[in-house]
C-alpha positions, 0 to 999 in steps of 0.5 A: 453569480457563484462560480463553480467548484471546479473553476474555482480549483482550476483558478487556485492551481494557477494562481499556485503554481504561477506565483506560490499564491498562500491563498491559493495554497490554503485554498487547494489543501481544504478542497482536497482534505477529504482525501486526507480523511479517507485514506487515514480512514482505510488505513486505521481499519486495519491497525490496532485500536491503540493508533488513533485515526486523528494522528493518521490524519495529522500525518497525511496532511504532510503527505497532502501538502507535499502532493500539492507542492509537487504536483505537475498540473501540465502532466494531465493525470487526476491529482486525487490519484497523485495525492492518494499515494503521497498521502499513504506514504507520508503515514506509513513514513510516520508510524515506521518512524515512531518504531511502534512495531516490534523488530520481532514482528518485522523479523517474523515477516521477513522469514515467512517471505523468505520461507515462501520464497524458497519453497515455491521455487523449490515445489514450483507451486504456491506452498500451503501453510504446513509447508511454510511452518515446517521451512521456518521451523514452527508448527502450523498453529504457531505460524497462524499466531504469527499472521496474526500477531502480523495482521494486528501490528503491522502496516503491510499493504501494496504500498510496501511490496515494491519499496527496495533499496533504491526504489521511491516507496511512493510510485504506485506499480499498479496505478496509473503511469502518470505520462509515459512519453515524459517519462524516462524509458528505463522507468516506464519498463521497469514499471510495466515489469513490475505490474506483470510479475505482480498481476502473475503472483495475484493470479497464483494466490489460493482463493480466497486471498485472491478475492480478499485482495481484489475486493479490497484494492480494487473494490474499495470495500472495507475488511469487515465488509470483506468479512461479510462477503466471505461469511468470515469474521474481520480479523480473519480477513486481516489475517487472509490480507496479511499473508496474501501481501507478503506472498505477493511482496516475496514474489516481487522482491524475489524477482528483484533480486532482493529478498531478505536472506536467512 
């Protein structure tokens, strides 16, 4: 009689964690490999066409292996949730290591963040594009061109928003805290604080940007599908996503005290 897949997985986890059984490890990698394809596919939708999805998958496999080796089965959380964060992190780390995003593009992203935070603090509201452009010393048209280049050339996502000088890039402040009873109280407090900051920042986003964030991160729609919902092009959705994440990242970094200086 054939055993159930979940039973097989449980047995594989037990064998791997108890004795490091290489066959069990291989079985786990094969069983969870669809997660890598899923994450790579979602990331590739917002990357230049020159970035091969197959390369993203190969980078993601290392994240999956790392997740399998470090996952604590006693924590009582879903492996899939833990693995997806590790896979995304591995892909983004590899893209960064390749340094394929021009420094000028990264500099423009930092300029946007700094201008946005300065204006929000000064105006006590969300600044519009013309105000951000003026603060950056460019025209509104130039700002839109900058945002277009950022949305095309960068891997700007929630994964990068909380990556500060001493923070683990693979932690997910919007995801489930694994087991708060086993966490350091300071870490638990910081995670809750980050969630509160981001929730407030999302609530202050312009309506269309808020909708893009909700549909992309919480409903799981692709940029193309969101474009259909909003009645705009996929490239326009990509720009809205980039601008929203830059705003959120700027607000989070400001709250944590490490906004890039001008």
